[in-house]
C-alpha positions, 0 to 999 in steps of 0.5 A: 500500500505504501508503494502504491501511495508513493507512485500515486503521489508521484503521478499527481503533479505531472497529471495535473500539469498535463490536464491543465495544458492538455499535453500528455507526452510520455516524457512528462511522465518519465519520472514516474516510471523511474519510481515505479520500476524499482518498486515493482522489481522489489516486489518480485524479488524474495526480499520484497516478498518477506512478509509472505516468506515469514508468514508461517513463523509469527516471530519472524513475521513480527520482526520483518514487519517492524523493520518494514514499518520503520521504512514507511514512517517517513512516507506516512508522516509526509502524507499526514502532514500534507493533509493536516496543512491542507485541512488547516489552510485550504491551500492546495500547494500543501498537497503538491511538490514533495511527490517529485522526491519519493521517500521509498527510493 
């Protein structure tokens, strides 16, 4: 879910720009591919599937989950802070910009 959130986050700015200018040229979305490709590769490799590999041993799964969770904290805080800023100010700029530098890569 975090990986999906990051990829969708990376899509927001280029998609809004493309919609505003009616310009959907492929190169405008190239950065998203550079974000999505390593993520997809990670999910295909055994290390990326650690949650499934560890599933049969609760203690191993619990340890794997805790290590994985440490890596997602920055992403979650970034999303929560953007939403809090937008809720407080109503300024849509709070929801833009950081997607250009995804946390998980």
